[in-house]
C-alpha positions in Angstrom: 26.4 -9.2 -5.7 26.6 -9.8 -1.7 26.9 -6.2 -0.5 24.4 -4.3 1.8 22.6 -7.4 3.1 21.7 -8.6 -0.2 23.7 -11.8 -0.1 20.4 -14.0 0.2 19.1 -13.0 -3.4 20.6 -13.0 -6.8 19.4 -11.4 -10.1 18.9 -13.8 -12.9 17.2 -13.9 -16.3 13.4 -15.2 -15.9 12.1 -16.9 -18.9 9.7 -14.5 -20.8 10.0 -11.9 -18.3 13.5 -10.4 -18.4 15.5 -9.9 -14.9 14.2 -11.3 -11.7 15.1 -12.2 -8.3 15.9 -15.6 -6.9 16.3 -17.0 -3.4 19.9 -18.1 -2.5 18.7 -19.8 0.7 15.4 -21.2 2.3 13.0 -18.6 3.9 9.9 -19.1 6.2 6.7 -17.0 6.3 7.6 -13.7 7.9 11.2 -13.7 7.3 12.8 -10.5 6.0 14.4 -11.4 2.8 16.2 -8.1 2.5 15.6 -4.5 3.7 16.7 -1.6 1.2 17.0 2.2 1.7 15.6 4.3 -0.8 17.9 5.5 -3.7 15.8 8.7 -3.7 12.4 9.7 -2.4 10.0 12.7 -2.1 6.9 13.6 -0.4 3.8 14.0 -2.6 3.0 17.6 -3.5 -0.3 17.5 -1.5 1.3 16.7 1.7 4.6 18.4 1.8 3.7 20.5 5.0 2.3 17.5 7.0 4.7 14.7 6.4 8.5 14.6 7.4 10.7 14.7 4.3 13.2 12.5 5.8 11.3 9.6 7.4 7.7 10.1 5.9 6.1 10.2 9.2 2.9 12.2 9.6 3.3 14.6 12.6 1.4 17.5 14.1 4.4 19.9 14.3 7.1 19.7 11.8 10.2 22.0 11.7 10.4 23.9 8.3 13.9 24.3 6.4 14.8 27.8 7.2 16.5 28.4 3.7 14.1 27.1 1.2 11.0 27.1 3.4 9.8 24.2 1.4 11.0 20.9 3.4 9.6 20.0 6.6 11.2 17.5 9.4 10.1 15.9 12.5 13.1 17.4 14.3 17.1 18.2 14.2 17.6 14.2 13.7 15.6 14.1 10.5 16.9 17.4 9.4 20.5 16.5 9.7 20.0 13.0 8.0 18.3 14.7 5.0 20.9 17.4 4.3 23.0 15.3 1.9 19.9 14.7 -0.5 18.4 18.2 0.3 21.3 20.3 0.2 21.2 20.9 -3.9 17.6 20.7 -3.8 17.5 23.5 -1.1 19.5 26.1 -3.4 17.8 24.9 -6.4 14.2 25.7 -5.1 15.7 29.3 -3.7 17.0 30.0 -7.3 13.8 28.7 -9.0 11.6 30.6 -6.7 9.4 27.8 -5.8 9.3 23.9 -5.5 8.6 22.0 -8.7 6.2 18.8 -8.8 6.9 15.6 -7.1 8.1 13.9 -10.5 10.7 16.7 -11.1 12.0 16.7 -7.6 12.5 12.8 -7.6 14.2 12.9 -11.0 16.5 15.8 -9.6 17.2 13.9 -6.5 18.3 10.8 -8.6 20.4 12.9 -10.8 22.2 14.8 -7.9 22.8 11.3 -6.4 24.6 10.1 -9.7 26.4 13.6 -9.7 28.1 12.6 -6.2 28.5 8.9 -6.6 28.7 8.2 -10.5 26.2 6.1 -12.4 27.5 2.6 -11.7 26.4 0.1 -9.0 26.1 2.1 -5.7 26.6 0.1 -2.5 24.0 -2.5 -1.8 22.5 -2.3 -5.0 22.2 -5.2 -7.6 21.6 -3.0 -10.7 22.5 0.5 -11.6 19.9 3.2 -12.3 21.1 3.2 -15.9 20.0 -0.4 -16.4 16.4 -0.1 -15.0 13.6 -0.5 -17.3 11.9 2.7 -18.5 9.3 1.5 -21.2 9.5 4.9 -22.9 9.0 3.2 -26.2 5.9 1.6 -25.0 4.3 5.1 -24.1 0.9 6.3 -25.8 0.5 9.8 -27.0 -0.7 11.3 -23.6 2.4 9.7 -21.8 4.7 11.0 -24.3 3.0 14.5 -23.9 3.3 14.2 -20.2 7.0 13.1 -20.4 8.0 16.1 -22.6 6.4 18.6 -20.2 8.2 17.0 -17.4 11.5 17.0 -19.2 11.0 20.7 -19.9 10.0 21.6 -16.3 13.2 19.5 -15.0 15.4 21.6 -17.3 14.0 25.1 -16.0 14.5 23.7 -12.3 18.2 22.0 -12.8 20.8 24.6 -12.0 23.2 25.4 -14.7 26.3 24.9 -12.6 25.3 21.3 -11.9 26.4 18.4 -14.4 24.2 18.4 -17.3 22.6 15.1 -18.8 21.2 14.6 -22.2 17.6 14.8 -23.0 17.4 11.1 -23.9 19.0 10.3 -20.5 16.6 12.6 -18.5 13.6 11.1 -20.5 15.1 7.6 -19.1 14.9 8.7 -15.5 11.3 9.8 -16.0 10.5 6.6 -17.5 12.0 4.8 -14.6 10.0 6.7 -12.0 7.0 6.2 -14.1 7.4 2.3 -14.0 9.4 1.7 -10.8 8.3 4.2 -8.4 7.4 2.6 -5.1 4.6 4.0 -3.0 5.5 5.1 0.4 3.2 5.2 3.3 2.8 6.9 6.8 3.9 5.1 9.8 0.4 3.2 10.2 0.7 2.2 6.5 -2.7 3.5 5.8 -2.0 6.6 3.6 0.3 7.1 0.6 2.4 9.8 1.3 5.3 9.8 -1.1 7.2 8.1 -3.8 10.6 6.5 -4.0 13.1 4.4 -6.3 14.5 1.2 -4.7 16.6 -0.4 -7.5 16.5 -4.1 -5.7 12.9 -4.0 -5.3 12.4 -3.1 -8.9 14.1 -6.5 -10.0 11.1 -8.4 -8.5 8.6 -9.7 -10.9 4.8 -9.6 -10.7 2.8 -12.7 -9.7 -1.0 -12.4 -8.9 -0.4 -14.8 -6.2 3.0 -13.9 -4.9 5.4 -15.6 -2.3 6.6 -12.2 -1.0 5.1 -9.1 0.1 6.7 -5.5 0.7 6.2 -3.2 3.6 7.6 0.3 4.0 9.2 0.8 7.3 9.7 4.2 8.4 12.7 3.3 10.7 13.2 4.7 14.3 15.2 7.8 14.4 14.5 8.4 18.1 17.3 5.9 19.0 19.8 7.7 17.3 22.7 6.7 19.4 21.8 3.3 20.1 22.2 0.0 18.2 18.4 0.2 17.6 18.5 3.1 15.4 17.2 2.1 12.0 16.9 4.2 8.9 13.6 4.4 6.4 13.6 1.3 4.2 11.3 -1.2 2.5 11.4 -5.0 3.7 10.8 -7.7 1.3 9.2 -10.3 3.3 8.3 -13.9 2.6 4.6 -14.9 2.5 5.1 -18.6 2.2 7.9 -21.1 2.7 10.5 -20.2 -0.2 13.2 -22.9 -1.2 16.7 -21.8 -2.4 16.4 -21.3 -6.0 12.8 -20.3 -6.2 12.1 -16.9 -7.8 10.8 -14.2 -5.4 7.6 -12.6 -6.7 5.3 -9.6 -5.4 2.0 -8.5 -6.5 1.7 -5.0 -8.3 -2.1 -5.1 -8.1 -4.7 -6.1 -5.4 -6.0 -9.5 -6.2 -9.4 -8.7 -5.5 -10.3 -8.3 -9.2 -11.1 -10.8 -12.2 -8.1 -12.1 -13.8 -8.8 -10.4 -17.2 -9.4 -6.9 -15.1 -6.1 -7.6 -13.3 -4.1 -8.4 -16.8 -5.6 -5.2 -18.4 -4.5 -3.0 -15.5 -0.9 -4.6 -15.6 -0.7 -4.1 -19.4 -1.8 -0.2 -18.9 0.3 0.5 -16.1 3.4 -1.8 -16.4 3.5 -2.9 -20.3 3.3 -6.7 -19.6 1.1 -9.4 -20.1 0.6 -11.5 -17.0 1.4 -15.3 -17.6 0.9 -16.4 -13.8 -0.8 -19.5 -13.0 -4.0 -17.6 -11.5 -4.3 -15.5 -14.6 -3.9 -18.4 -17.0 -6.2 -20.9 -15.6 -8.5 -17.9 -14.3 -8.2 -19.3 -10.5 -10.8 -17.9 -8.2 -12.6 -16.1 -11.0 -15.5 -18.6 -10.4 -15.7 -17.4 -6.6 -15.5 -13.7 -7.6 -18.4 -14.3 -9.9 -20.4 -16.5 -7.8 -24.2 -16.4 -8.0 -26.4 -17.6 -5.2 -26.6 -21.5 -5.0 -29.8 -23.3 -4.4 -32.9 -24.8 -6.2 -34.0 -21.4 -7.9 -30.8 -20.4 -9.4 -31.0 -16.7 -10.7 -31.2 -16.6 -14.7 -28.1 -15.2 -16.7 -30.1 -11.9 -17.4 -30.9 -11.3 -13.8 -27.4 -11.9 -12.9 -26.2 -9.4 -15.6 -28.8 -6.8 -14.5 -27.7 -7.0 -10.9 -23.7 -6.6 -11.8 -24.8 -3.6 -14.1 -26.8 -2.1 -11.1 -23.9 -2.8 -8.7 -21.2 -0.9 -11.2 -23.7 1.9 -11.4 -24.1 2.1 -7.7 -20.3 2.2 -7.0 -20.1 5.1 -9.3 -22.8 7.0 -7.4 -21.3 6.0 -4.2 -17.8 7.3 -5.2 -19.5 10.7 -6.0 -21.3 10.8 -2.7 -18.3 10.0 -0.7 -16.2 12.8 -2.8 -18.9 15.1 -1.5 -18.8 13.8 2.2 -22.5 12.5 1.9 -21.9 9.6 4.0 -25.9 8.8 5.0 -26.4 9.0 1.3 -23.7 6.5 0.8 -25.2 4.3 3.4 -28.6 4.3 1.8 -27.0 3.4 -1.7 -25.3 0.4 0.0 -28.6 -0.7 1.6 -30.4 -0.5 -1.6 -27.8 -2.2 -3.5 -27.4 -5.2 -1.1 -31.2 -6.0 -1.1 -31.0 -6.3 -5.0 -27.6 -8.2 -4.5 -28.5 -10.7 -1.8 -31.0 -13.0 -3.7 -28.8 -13.2 -6.7 -25.1 -13.0 -6.0 -23.0 -15.6 -4.0 -21.3 -14.7 -0.8 -17.8 -14.4 -2.5 -18.9 -12.2 -5.6 -16.6 -9.3 -5.6 -19.6 -6.7 -6.5 -21.2 -7.9 -3.3 -17.9 -7.7 -1.4 -17.1 -4.2 -2.6 -20.6 -3.1 -1.3 -20.3 -4.8 2.0 -16.7 -3.3 2.5 -18.1 0.4 1.9 -21.1 -0.1 4.0 -19.1 -1.4 6.8 -16.4 1.2 6.8 -19.0 4.1 6.4 -21.1 2.8 9.2 -18.4 2.4 11.6 -17.4 6.0 10.8 -21.0 7.1 11.7 -21.0 5.0 15.0 -23.9 2.5 13.7 -21.5 -0.3 14.9 -24.1 -3.1 15.1 -25.0 -3.1 11.3 -21.3 -2.3 10.4 -20.2 -5.4 12.4 -22.7 -7.5 10.4 -21.3 -6.4 7.0 -17.8 -6.5 8.1 -18.3 -10.1 9.2 -19.6 -11.2 5.7 -17.1 -9.2 4.0 -14.2 -10.8 5.8 -16.0 -14.5 5.4 -15.6 -13.8 1.6 -12.2 -12.2 1.5 -10.9 -15.4 3.5 -12.1 -17.7 0.5 -10.4 -15.4 -2.0 -7.2 -13.8 -0.8 -3.9 -15.7 -0.1 -3.9 -16.5 3.9 -0.9 -14.2 4.4 -2.1 -11.3 2.4 -1.7 -7.6 3.9 -4.8 -6.3 2.6 -6.6 -9.1 4.1 -5.0 -8.6 7.4 -6.1 -4.9 7.4 -9.8 -5.7 6.4 -9.8 -8.5 9.4 -8.3 -5.8 11.7 -10.8 -3.2 10.8 -13.8 -5.9 11.3 -12.4 -6.7 14.6 -12.5 -3.2 15.9 -15.8 -2.7 14.4 -17.1 -5.8 16.5 -15.4 -4.4 19.6 -17.3 -1.1 19.2 -20.4 -3.1 18.8 -19.8 -4.9 22.0 -19.4 -8.1 20.4 -16.4 -9.0 22.4 -16.1 -12.8 21.5 -16.1 -12.2 17.6 -14.0 -8.9 18.1 -11.3 -10.6 19.9 -11.2 -13.7 17.4 -10.9 -11.3 14.5 -8.2 -9.0 16.2 -6.3 -12.4 16.9 -6.6 -13.4 13.1 -5.4 -10.1 12.0 -2.6 -10.1 14.3 -1.4 -13.5 13.0 -1.5 -12.3 9.4 0.1 -8.9 10.1 3.0 -10.3 11.9 4.0 -12.1 8.8 3.4 -9.3 6.4 4.3 -6.4 8.5 6.5 -7.6 11.3 6.3 -7.4 15.1 8.1 -3.9 15.1 5.6 -2.3 12.7 3.3 0.4 14.3 0.3 -1.3 12.9 1.4 -4.6 14.5 2.2 -3.0 17.7 -1.2 -1.1 17.8 -2.8 -4.5 17.1 -0.9 -6.2 19.9 -2.2 -3.6 22.3 -5.9 -4.4 21.1 -5.2 -8.0 21.5 -4.3 -7.9 25.0 -7.2 -5.4 25.9 -9.7 -7.6 24.2 -8.3 -10.9 25.8 -8.7 -9.2 29.3 -12.3 -7.9 28.3 -13.3 -11.5 27.0 -12.2 -13.1 30.4 -14.3 -10.4 32.3 -17.2 -10.9 30.0 -17.0 -14.6 30.5 -17.1 -14.4 34.5 -19.9 -11.8 34.6 -21.7 -10.4 31.7 -23.4 -7.7 33.7 -20.4 -6.4 35.2 -18.5 -6.5 31.9 -21.1 -4.3 30.3 -21.1 -1.9 33.3 -17.4 -1.3 33.1 -17.5 -1.1 29.3 -19.9 1.8 29.4 -17.5 3.7 31.8 -14.4 2.5 29.7 -15.9 3.9 26.4 -16.1 7.3 27.6 -12.2 7.0 27.6 -12.3 5.5 24.1 -9.3 3.4 24.5 -9.7 1.6 21.1 -9.8 4.2 18.5 -13.2 5.3 16.7 -12.8 4.5 12.9 -11.0 7.5 10.9 -13.2 9.4 8.4 -13.7 7.0 5.3 -11.2 7.9 2.6 -11.8 7.5 -1.3 -8.3 6.1 -1.6 -7.6 2.2 -1.4 -5.0 1.1 0.8 -1.7 2.2 -0.8 -0.6 0.1 -3.9 2.8 -1.3 -4.2 3.9 0.8 -7.0 3.1 4.3 -7.7 1.7 4.9 -11.1 0.0 8.2 -12.3 -3.2 7.2 -13.6 
């Protein structure tokens, strides 16, 4: 299949894994292997009034659809672009009296598109929706119950004059959404805001140490009449050198977990046993469970005790964060770190998790010097564990750089911002909003560093004045959510 910019990949049968994607030519780190618009996509129920239903950007003031009073858009451009997909939804919502849940809305959009275009291969797609995996046969009792409830709600919402689909096929569509729904993020890539189906991306198999990454690009609808107009899409980008004939893989889960935990998560959410090299050989597990090196190595009992304390503390931290008690979070982190530091190694994931939370919350509370110290230690650990071109690593290094800048540690701050920029150029590309923000920070910190090296006294005087304008943003309020994961899966 070579239509729609898909000529550089082919679908093949991967041994023991079903279908997969293979490169048809060589790619270098940062190359876009393909870009794919959503077959269908919807905004999450909780964000329908603050996110544009076309481009999924977060905006201050959105225009509401005058007919159904449910859909919101940036402007007329986005509203016009949405009409083909919103038309049926609009009248169905009016008839039904309210909008159904995101799962029902997504299933309905998929089926309306099939009604319009037929169920075969649509342009640029390597595989038809009918042929995507649904894993319904592997569902547990609870999942089957949810599936039945979704099908019932769907049938109540689906208009009688539209094409009617059998119960089995509707169940198949919900299974496809459950296993293949891709998380859509806002323009900065920091918050999950919706879910979409991208049939070509669904063909990429998982590897805990993948050679590709996926980034959601909201497109540029402002340049409607120019050659630079781009639609909302996902981009599959190369993380390392890929040769023609190599399988293209992505990671469905964050790498920062022990291989056994990753395998459990993949089995539970995606119904397969991971047989990647890192899981089979438990690579990096020794780093993630590292204990303090030296003459007086802690006993196995003490290590076990500290890890249990860490797990208990993380539960308490989650509760305190949910309630917005950030000073309590800081106290819990400090107390836990005192117990961890003599026992756990600097790459131990339980230590790294506490350092990550402490640096984020302290930055929000503007206690930047302490936050910078924790952020530096966190990044040092991450650099030994993560793939050098990992998006999560890039974001963590960026946050650490901004924290150091706020703490007045301009040399370390600039170094970290440059390192983050190099990673995000590969994972996100030069035109992504987060990369553009980082480029502005890089230029600013470089200028400040030169000034600092010429005259420290003058630098601090000017910095004091500049801080009143807050050119580099203060950290957003800490979130209980992790960075958006690749595939959207209801827990």
